C-alpha positions in Angstrom: 9.0 13.0 -37.3 10.4 14.7 -34.2 12.8 12.9 -31.8 10.8 11.2 -29.0 10.7 13.2 -25.9 11.5 11.2 -22.7 9.5 12.1 -19.6 10.4 10.4 -16.3 7.5 10.1 -13.8 3.8 9.6 -14.3 2.5 11.9 -11.6 0.6 15.1 -12.1 3.5 17.0 -13.7 4.7 14.1 -15.9 1.2 13.3 -17.2 0.5 17.0 -17.9 3.8 17.4 -19.7 3.3 14.3 -21.8 -0.2 15.4 -22.9 0.9 18.9 -23.8 3.9 17.8 -25.8 1.9 15.2 -27.6 -0.8 17.6 -28.4 1.8 19.8 -30.1 2.8 16.9 -32.3 5.8 15.6 -30.5 6.0 11.8 -29.8 6.5 11.1 -26.1 7.9 8.1 -24.2 6.5 8.4 -20.6 8.3 6.3 -18.0 6.5 5.3 -14.8 8.2 2.7 -12.5 5.0 1.7 -10.7 3.8 -1.0 -10.3 7.1 -2.8 -11.1 8.7 -0.8 -8.3 6.5 0.6 -5.6 7.0 3.7 -3.4 6.2 4.0 0.4 3.2 6.2 -0.4 1.5 5.0 -3.6 -1.1 2.2 -3.5 -2.4 1.9 -7.1 -0.8 1.4 -10.6 -2.6 4.5 -12.0 -0.9 7.7 -13.2 -1.4 10.9 -11.3 -2.3 9.1 -8.0 -2.9 11.6 -5.2 -1.1 10.4 -2.1 -2.0 13.2 0.3 -5.2 15.2 0.3 -7.8 14.8 -2.4 -8.3 18.6 -2.5 -6.8 20.6 -5.4 -7.5 23.9 -3.6 -9.9 26.8 -3.9 -11.5 27.8 -7.2 -12.5 31.2 -6.0 -11.2 34.1 -8.0 -9.9 36.0 -4.9 -7.7 33.0 -4.0 -4.3 32.2 -5.5 -5.2 28.6 -6.3 -8.3 29.8 -8.0 -6.3 32.1 -10.3 -3.9 29.3 -11.1 -6.8 27.1 -12.1 -8.2 29.8 -14.3 -4.8 30.1 -16.1 -4.6 26.3 -16.5 -8.1 26.0 -17.8 -7.4 28.6 -20.4 -4.2 26.8 -21.4 -6.0 23.4 -21.8 -4.7 21.5 -18.8 -5.3 17.8 -18.9 -5.1 17.4 -15.1 -7.6 20.2 -14.4 -10.1 18.8 -17.0 -9.8 15.3 -15.4 -10.3 16.8 -11.9 -13.4 18.7 -12.9 -14.8 15.5 -14.4 -14.3 13.5 -11.2 -15.1 16.2 -8.6 -16.8 15.6 -5.3 -18.5 18.2 -3.1 -16.0 20.4 -1.2 -17.5 23.8 -0.9 -15.4 26.4 -2.6 -12.6 23.9 -3.3 -12.0 21.5 -6.1 -11.7 18.0 -4.6 -11.8 14.7 -6.5 -12.6 11.0 -6.1 -8.9 10.1 -6.1 -9.3 6.7 -7.7 -11.6 7.9 -10.5 -9.4 10.9 -11.1 -6.2 8.8 -11.5 -8.0 6.3 -13.7 -9.3 9.1 -15.9 -5.8 10.6 -16.3 -4.4 7.1 -17.1 -7.0 6.4 -19.7 -6.3 9.7 -21.5 -2.6 9.1 -21.5 -2.8 5.5 -22.7 -5.2 6.4 -25.5 -3.1 9.2 -27.0 -1.6 8.0 -30.3 1.7 9.9 -29.7 2.3 8.8 -26.1 4.0 5.5 -25.3 3.6 4.6 -21.6 6.6 2.5 -20.4 6.3 0.8 -17.0 10.0 0.7 -16.1 12.4 2.5 -13.7 14.8 5.0 -15.3 18.0 4.8 -13.3 20.1 7.5 -15.0 19.4 10.8 -16.6 19.1 10.1 -20.4 21.4 12.0 -22.8 18.4 12.8 -25.1 15.7 15.5 -24.7 14.1 14.7 -21.3 11.7 16.1 -18.7 12.4 14.8 -15.2 9.1 14.8 -13.3 10.0 12.0 -10.9 8.3 13.6 -8.0 9.1 13.7 -4.3 9.7 9.9 -4.1 12.4 9.8 -6.8 14.1 6.4 -6.8 17.5 6.1 -5.1 19.2 5.2 -8.4 17.8 8.2 -10.3 18.5 10.4 -7.3 22.1 9.3 -7.4 22.3 10.1 -11.1 20.8 13.6 -10.5 23.3 14.2 -7.7 26.2 13.3 -10.0 24.7 15.5 -12.7 24.2 18.6 -10.5 27.3 18.1 -8.4 25.4 18.7 -5.2 23.3 16.8 -2.7 19.5 17.1 -2.9 17.6 19.1 -0.4 14.7 17.4 1.2 11.7 17.8 3.5 9.1 15.5 5.0 5.5 15.3 3.9 2.8 13.7 6.0 -0.5 12.1 4.9 -3.8 12.5 6.8 -6.0 9.5 7.8 -9.1 8.5 6.0 -12.2 7.1 7.8 -15.3 5.2 6.7 -18.2 7.6 6.6 -20.7 5.4 8.3 -18.5 5.0 11.3 -18.8 8.7 12.1 -21.3 9.4 14.9 -23.6 12.0 13.4 -25.4 12.5 16.6 -22.3 14.4 17.7 -20.8 15.5 14.4 -22.6 17.9 12.1 -22.5 19.0 8.5 -21.6 22.6 7.8 -19.0 24.7 5.9 -17.2 27.7 7.3 -19.4 30.8 6.9 -21.6 29.0 4.3 -19.6 30.6 1.5 -21.3 29.2 -1.5 -21.5 25.7 -0.3 -24.4 23.3 -0.3 -27.2 24.1 2.1 -26.3 21.3 4.5 -22.6 21.9 4.2 -19.9 19.9 2.4 -17.8 19.1 5.5 -18.4 16.9 8.5 -17.4 18.7 11.7 -16.5 17.1 15.0 -16.9 19.7 17.8 -14.7 19.7 20.9 -15.3 21.7 24.1 -12.3 22.9 26.2 -11.9 19.7 28.2 -12.2 17.6 25.0 -9.5 19.7 23.4 -6.9 19.5 26.1 -7.5 15.8 26.7 -6.9 15.2 23.0 -3.8 17.4 23.0 -2.4 15.7 26.0 -2.9 12.2 24.4 -1.4 13.4 21.1 1.7 14.8 22.8 2.2 11.6 24.7 1.6 9.2 21.8 4.4 7.3 20.2 5.6 8.3 16.7 7.4 6.3 14.1 11.1 6.5 14.8 13.0 8.4 12.2 16.3 7.0 10.8 19.5 8.5 12.2 20.1 11.0 9.4 16.4 12.0 9.6 16.7 12.7 13.3 19.7 14.9 12.8 17.9 17.1 10.2 14.2 16.7 10.0 12.9 19.3 7.6 9.1 19.4 7.7 7.3 21.4 5.0 5.1 24.0 6.8 2.0 23.3 4.7 2.0 19.6 5.6 3.2 19.8 9.2 2.3 16.7 11.3 -0.3 17.5 13.9 2.0 16.3 16.7 4.6 18.8 15.6 2.0 21.6 15.5 0.8 20.7 19.1 4.4 21.1 20.4 4.3 24.8 19.4 1.9 25.7 22.2 -1.3 24.6 24.0 -3.5 26.5 21.5 -1.5 25.9 18.4 -4.0 23.3 17.1 -7.0 25.5 18.0 -5.6 28.2 15.8 -4.5 25.8 13.2 -6.2 22.7 11.7 -8.7 22.6 14.6 -9.8 26.2 14.4 -13.6 26.6 15.0 -14.1 29.9 13.2 -17.2 30.2 11.1 -18.9 27.1 12.6 -21.7 26.7 15.2 -22.5 23.5 16.9 -26.3 22.9 16.4 -26.5 21.0 19.7 -25.4 24.1 21.7 -26.0 27.0 19.4 -22.5 28.4 20.0 -19.1 28.1 18.4 -17.1 25.1 19.7 -13.8 25.5 21.4 -12.2 23.5 18.6 -13.3 21.5 15.5 -12.0 18.6 13.5 -13.2 18.8 9.9 -13.6 15.8 7.6 -13.9 16.2 3.8 -15.4 13.8 1.3 -12.8 11.6 -0.4 -14.7 9.7 -3.0 -17.7 10.3 -5.3 -20.1 7.9 -3.4 -19.3 9.6 -0.1 -18.2 6.5 1.7 -14.8 7.8 2.7 -13.8 11.0 4.4 -10.3 12.4 5.1 -9.4 14.3 8.3 -8.5 17.8 7.0 -5.1 19.0 8.1 -4.4 15.9 10.2 -1.2 14.7 8.6 0.6 12.6 11.2 3.6 10.4 11.9 2.0 8.6 14.9 2.3 4.8 14.9 -0.9 3.3 13.5 -2.1 1.8 16.7 -1.6 5.2 18.4 -3.5 7.0 15.7 -6.5 4.8 16.3 -6.4 5.3 20.0 -5.8 9.1 20.0 -8.1 10.0 17.1 -10.9 8.1 18.6 -10.8 10.6 21.5 -12.3 13.2 19.1 -16.1 13.4 19.7 -17.9 11.8 16.8 -14.9 9.6 15.9 -15.0 7.4 19.0 -16.0 4.4 16.8 -14.2 5.5 13.6 -13.0 2.8 11.2 -9.8 3.9 9.5 -9.4 3.0 5.8 -6.0 4.6 5.7 -3.7 5.7 8.5 -1.5 8.8 8.3 2.1 8.4 7.4 5.2 10.5 6.7 7.6 10.1 3.8 10.7 11.9 2.5 10.2 14.3 -0.4 13.2 15.1 -2.7 13.6 18.3 -4.5 16.5 20.1 -6.3 18.0 23.5 -5.5 16.1 25.1 -8.4 17.5 28.6 -8.0 21.0 27.3 -8.7 20.0 24.8 -11.4 17.0 26.0 -13.4 16.0 28.8 -15.8 12.4 30.1 -15.4 11.6 28.1 -18.6 12.3 25.0 -16.3 15.4 24.2 -18.4 18.5 22.9 -16.6 21.2 25.6 -16.7 23.8 23.1 -17.9 21.8 21.5 -20.7 19.2 23.1 -22.8 17.3 19.9 -23.7 16.8 18.8 -20.0 13.8 20.1 -18.2 12.4 19.6 -14.7 8.8 19.7 -13.6 6.6 19.1 -10.6 7.5 18.8 -6.9 11.1 18.0 -7.6 11.5 21.7 -8.7 10.4 22.9 -5.3 6.9 23.8 -6.4 4.2 22.7 -3.9 0.5 21.9 -4.4 -1.2 19.6 -6.8 -2.1 22.3 -9.4 1.3 23.9 -9.1 2.9 20.6 -10.0 0.5 20.1 -12.9 1.2 23.7 -14.0 5.0 23.2 -14.2 4.3 20.1 -16.1 2.3 22.2 -18.6 5.2 24.6 -19.0 7.9 21.9 -19.3 5.9 19.9 -21.8 5.2 23.0 -24.0 8.8 24.2 -23.8 10.3 20.8 -24.6 8.0 20.4 -27.6 8.9 23.9 -28.8 12.6 23.1 -28.5 12.2 19.9 -30.5 10.3 21.8 -33.2 13.0 24.4 -33.5 11.2 27.1 -31.6 12.4 29.1 -28.6 11.1 28.1 -25.1 8.9 30.6 -23.4 9.0 32.2 -20.0 5.6 33.2 -18.7 5.0 36.8 -17.4 5.7 37.1 -13.7 2.3 38.9 -13.4 0.6 35.5 -14.0 0.4 33.0 -11.1 2.3 30.3 -13.0 4.9 32.7 -14.2 5.4 34.1 -10.7 5.7 30.6 -9.2 8.4 29.6 -11.7 10.2 32.9 -11.2 10.2 32.3 -7.5 11.6 28.8 -7.5 14.3 29.8 -10.0 15.2 33.1 -8.3 14.9 32.5 -4.6 17.8 32.7 -2.2 19.5 29.4 -2.9 21.0 28.9 0.6 17.6 28.8 2.3 15.4 27.6 -0.6 12.1 26.0 0.6 9.2 24.6 -1.4 6.5 27.2 -2.4 2.8 27.0 -3.2 0.9 29.5 -5.4 0.1 32.6 -3.4 -0.6 36.3 -4.2 2.6 37.3 -2.3 4.6 36.0 -5.3 3.0 38.6 -7.7 4.3 42.1 -8.3 2.2 44.4 -6.2 0.0 47.1 -7.7 1.5 50.6 -7.9 -1.5 52.1 -6.2 -3.2 51.2 -2.9 -6.2 48.9 -3.0 -8.2 47.2 -0.3 -7.3 43.5 0.1 -10.5 42.3 -1.4 -10.2 44.5 -4.4 -6.4 43.8 -4.7 -6.9 40.1 -5.1 -9.5 40.6 -7.8 -7.2 43.1 -9.5 -4.4 40.5 -9.5 -6.7 38.0 -11.2 -7.8 40.4 -13.9 -4.2 41.5 -14.6 -2.9 37.9 -14.7 -5.6 36.7 -17.2 -5.1 39.7 -19.4 -1.3 39.2 -19.4 -1.7 35.5 -20.1 -4.1 36.1 -23.1 -1.7 38.6 -24.6 1.3 36.4 -24.0 -0.4 33.4 -25.6 -1.4 35.3 -28.6 2.1 36.8 -29.1 3.8 33.3 -28.8 1.2 31.3 -30.8 0.1 29.3 -27.7 -3.3 27.8 -27.6 -5.5 29.7 -25.1 -9.2 29.6 -24.5 -10.2 33.0 -23.1 -13.8 31.9 -22.4 -12.6 28.8 -20.5 -10.3 30.9 -18.3 -13.1 33.4 -17.6 -15.5 30.7 -16.7 -13.0 29.2 -14.2 -12.1 32.5 -12.5 -15.5 34.2 -12.7 -13.9 37.7 -12.8 -14.8 40.7 -14.9 -12.3 39.9 -17.6 -11.1 43.0 -19.5 -8.6 43.4 -22.2 
């Protein structure tokens, strides 16, 4: 029997890592401190709870998140399978009922015969084979242990959550259903859109800029690092009077059925649960005080009577300086049997976190079975993502989501639309060949079905 692999953190990365290692025959002890010790952002005891958006990104083959999903589907990702089972309408994106999704992941983990789920806080890095997937809200005790291990202070940024409103409190005589450009969505549109004319927009912006935010602690005021992908709307508004209209409130691809023309700005809401009773305000992460959120967001036409089921908030995210500390196999440079996975590595995005969990779980299992860990080809999206976070310039390292800019470019000129398709075909071909050469389970047909590309090779 193999030595038990310790995994710290029951989020997307930890759950994926535990599943992959157990599926390879390695016993796993998965530690999750909730609900014994709560965090500022989580509200349930379930594993893999989504604390920000309920969207896992696009599944289109010409989008980087879609390619990453294709790779993970071929590799047998637990997180992706559970997401597909609990999906809600979201146009060309994969969005989930967040509670059902977390429950499904928890059920799968608890039912696996080789996984022991331990509801305790780990306060120090264990000396035995371990994957640290403690996430952005790593406890202070474990963070101190990591600082002692690495000999450096952690980097950090601030992540903000968007509000969720009750669907029946949205005024549908003003708001309308539609999806941008109707790209493969349902006929009536998967999003609820609140249109603003020019006067509405500037009145909202003025109120937003004047609203009171939650006061940051002294050390946060001195160095507030916001991750660009989750920038609070009040921070975006300070960049210029039209910053919101070109950002989360952009009206492109939408026509107000009441006027027959494109609005000056639009606020979109996306379904947050299967029954459609909750909708989150897309891109509206905020650090406004809760009373201010209610007052300011109700200035948006269609939300004047909105009932808020969750207000936005901002929390600190912790991540290590991966370029200095990790190999592309996600092994710690100072200890071969210590792996890191998930957002603590500097990888951003739900599926990116799950993907690094897959790699860490597989590599830890291989190590315990006397096999060499693998490094994925940089022509794959997961390989490129891991290569970036372990090779970026350490002095200015920032979190990174999956994107085509991480992939090696083609050696010949291609139009953008063809280039992205070419990236996908090359990545899936490289991944299939890599999996076969390294005896890794890979379902070519599943990957093809996910990416919907003309797979060749």
